[in-house]
N, C-alpha and C positions, 0 to 999 in steps of 0.2 A: 193514634189520633181519635180513637173512638168511632171510626167509620166502619159500618158493616158492609159486607159484600153485596147485600141485597138492599138496594136503595128504593125508596118509594117511587111510584109512577111519575109524580110531578118532577122528581129530581133526575130521572133518567134521560139522557140525551144521546143521540147517535153521534158517531165521530163526525159525520158530515154536518149535522146541525151545529155541533160544537165549533167546527171550523168556521162555518158561516157566521155564527154569533160573534166570535172574536174578530174575524175579518171585518165585519160591519162596524165594529167599534174601534178599528184602527190599530190592532195589536200586531206587533212584528214577531215573526217566528225565526228570525235570523239567530243562529247560534253564536253566542259570543265566543271569541277566540280565547282559549285558556292559556295560550302561549303568547299573548300580546306583550310587546316589549314594555317594560317599566323603566323609566329614567328618573333619577333622583338628584335634585340639587339641594344641598344643605348649606345654609348661611348662618354662621355664628358671628355675633357682633362684639362690640367693645365691652370689656368687663368693668372698666373703671377702677377696680381693685384687682390685685393679683389672684385672689381666691376665686373671683368670678371669671377672670380670663381663663384660668386653669379649668374651672368647672365647665364652662361653655365649650371649650375645646374638647374636653373629655367626653361630654355628652354627644357632640357631633361625631367624634371618632368611634365611639361605642355604637351609635346608631348605624353608621355607615358599615362597620364591620359585621354587625348583626344581619343587616339586609343582604350582605353577600354570603356570609358563612352559614347562616341559618335558613335563609329564604331564597338563595340562588340568584339574586340580582347580579348580573355580570359586573366585574370591576369597572369596565369601560362605561357603564351606565350610571355610575355614582361619582359625583363631584362634590367637594366640600370647599367652601371659601370661608376664611376666618380672619380674626384680628391680626394674627402674626403674618408678616409678609415674607418670611424666610423659612417657614416650617417645612420639614421634609416628611411629615407624617403621612401614613398611607391615606389615600384619597384626597389629600390636600392639594388644591390646584391654584391657590393664590389668595391674595388679600380680598376681604369682602367689601370692596368699594363699590359704589353704585355703578360706574361704567362696566366694571368686570362682571358683576352679577347680572346686569341687564344683557350684556353680550352673551353670556353663557345661556341664559334662559331662552333668548331669541334664537340662539344656535340650536338648542334642543328642539324648539318648535319647528325650525326649518327642516329638520330631518325626521320628525316624528311621524310614524305611520298613523293613518286616520283613526284606527281603533286602538292605539296604544294608550299608555297611562303616563301621566307626569305627576311627580310628587315634589312639592316645594316645602322645605322645613326651615323655619326661622327659630333660632335659639339665641337668647340674650336678654337685654333690657329693652323695654318699650316705653313710649311716651306719646303725648299728643291726644287729641280727641277727634271723633268722627272720621272723615276721610283722610285727615292729616295724622291719624295714628301711625306711628312709625317704629322701626327697629333702629337702634343706635349702632351705627357702623362707622368705620374710618371715613372721614370726609363727609360729604352730603348724605343725609339719611335717605332711606327708601320708605315711602308712606303708602297708605291704602290706595290712593289714586295711581301710584306707580305700579303697584302689583295688579290692580284691575286692568291696566293697560297691557301689562306683560302677559297676563293670563288670557287676554283676548286673542293672543296668537295661537291658542289651542281650541279652535272652534268645535272640533268633533271628538277630541280625545277626552278621556276621563282625567280629571284633575283633582288632586288632593292638596289643599293649601293648609298647612299645619303650622300655626303661629304659636310657638311655645314661650313667647316673651310675656313679660308683665304688661299690664294695661292694654291687652290685645283685643278685648271683646268688641270694641267699636269697629273693627275691620270687617266684621261679618257682612253687614249690609252693603259695604263698598265692593267686596270681592265675590259676593255670591253669584251663582249662575248655574245654568243647566249643566248636568254631567259633572258637577263639582261637589266635593266634600270639603267643608270648612270646619276646622277645629281651632279653638283658641283656648289659651290657658286661663284667661280671665273673662268675666262676664261683661265688664265695662272698662272704659279707659281710666276709671278711678280706682281700680284694683291694681295698685302700682307696686306692691311689695314683691319681693323675690318669688319667682314661680317654682314651687316644688312639684307641680304637675309635670313639668318638663322632664324631671328625673324619672318619674314613674312611667311616663309615656315611652321614653327610650327603653326602660326596663321591660316593658311589655313585649318588645321584640328581642331583647338581649337575653332574657331569662324565661324559664318555663312559668306558667301560671295564668297567662292571659287567654290561652286557647280554651275558652269555656265549653265549647261543644266538642272538643277533642277530635277534630277532623284533620289535625296536622297543619292547620293554617291559622294565622292571626289576622282577622279583618280589622279595618280601622274602627269599627264599632266596638269590637272586643278590646282593642288597645285603649280606646277612650274610656270604656267602662272600668277597665282594670286600673288605669291611672287615676280616674276620679275617685274610685274607692280607696286606693292607697293614699291619695292626698288627704282624704277625710280622716283616715286612720292616723296619719301623721299629726294632724292638728288635735284630734281627740286624745291621742296618747300623751301629747305634751300639755294637755289642758289649755290649749290656745284657741282663740277665736279664729275661725277660718277666714282668711283674707283673700282667697282666690276661689273662683267658681267656674270651672272649665265649661265650655259650650261647644255644641256640635250642631251644624246646620248643613243640609245637603240638598242637591238638585234644585237650587233656586231659592230656597227659604232664606228670608232676610233677617230672621231672628233665630238665635240658637236655643238649644235645650240642654239643660244640665243632666237630664235623665231620658235620653232618646229611647223610644220603644223599638226601633228597628223596623217600623212599618212605613208604608208609603208616606212621604212627606215628613218623616221624623226619624231619619237614620237608615232608611231602606237601602240607599245607595252605599252608605258606609258599611252596612252589613255585608255587601257583596264586593267591597273594594279590598283587595289583598295586594300587598306590596309586590308580590309576584305569584307565580302559579302554586307555590307551596306544595302541598301533598299531591294536588292534581298533576302538576308538572313532573314531580318525582315519579309518580305512578306511570305517567305516560311514557317516561324514558326507562321504566323498569321492566320487570319480567311478567307482569300480570295485566295484559291489555283489557281483560274483562272488567277489572276493578277501575281502571282508568276511565273506561267508557261509561261505567255506572256513575262515577263522580261527575263526569261531563254532563250526563243526562240529568242528574240531580240539580246541578247548577242551573241548567236551562229551565227546568221546571220552576225553580225558585224565582228566576227572572220573570217568567210568564205569570206567576201568581202575583208578584208585586205589581206588574203592569195592570193586571186585572183589578186589583184592589184600588189602584189609583183612579180607575174609571168607575168605581162603584156608584158614585153619586149621579152619574149620567145614564145609568142602566136601570131598566125595570128590575124589581127584586127577583122575579122568577128567572129572568134571563141571567142575572148575576149568579144566582144559586146554581143554575144549570151549568153555567160555564166554570164555576169554581170547583164543584164537586169532583169531576174527573181529574182535575189537576191535583187536588189534595189526595185523592186515592192513589194516583200515579206516584206522587211524591212519597207517600207512606210505603208503598210497595218497593220503591227504589231504595229507600232507607233500609228496609228489611233485607233486601238483597245484598246491600253493602255490608250490613252487620254480619250476615251469614258468611260472606266471603272472607271477612276479617276475623271471623271466629268470635264475634261479640254478641252472639245470640243469648 
């Protein structure tokens, strides 16, 4: 990171001063649980034509299988509702009607631990505008207002609302909120053509290639970037005008970004949102507790840096620099220790 061990006098702070500075600006040092439960509800809608019905069902099944097989989400924590009322496919739990989906989501909320994660994925055709933007399902549709009401049942949990339908962009402002990551396949309700982004977003978890930092996990930000890039390549390769522009907004942002930076207010929460513990959970259950501990400490340092950066505008520059430097140094040292233990020096 280009940081020297010998910092200038203005940048040096004692551990006590550092603690007081961050406490004064309201930072929490609570360590996030790396084993928090992740529960996933996947809703696939009406295809209209057989090819789309088959496609939507396949994407839902592929995503559900990948979350279990590759990322360790328990079978009992994954449910899929779809167009077919009699399917016996793995993870399928019933037809994706409004009453069934609402009951399932509220059921998850009722038993969710305060620090757990909830992931809601929509696959299919979308329509409507503004808060009335909806997913087409058997019977009455579910729209943005419905989802905002349902997500309100998760006041403390981290929530990912992933709308892979066409015409989905207008939902962002309606369902945005604190501790939430919102991903849509389209920028506005007027991007109504078939969503290819959905295919590549599912692929980000089902295949190798999305884990850009090679840490054994795929964050929502990594999945979004992978899918957005592959979508662009699809249109470029076919010489087609791109008719969909995926968006990401998190932690209360009412407008999405097609190229989030991963910094505070622009994808920072998505960068830290993993479908499950990934490599951290694997290591924790494995034979090297040192490496597991280092990953846990690295994760906590990243959380603290993001919290600090979010407060930058409220802090004197000297205080901000003094608080940031030890965190960056600690993070760099932690990364070096991890590389050494993994033999990646």
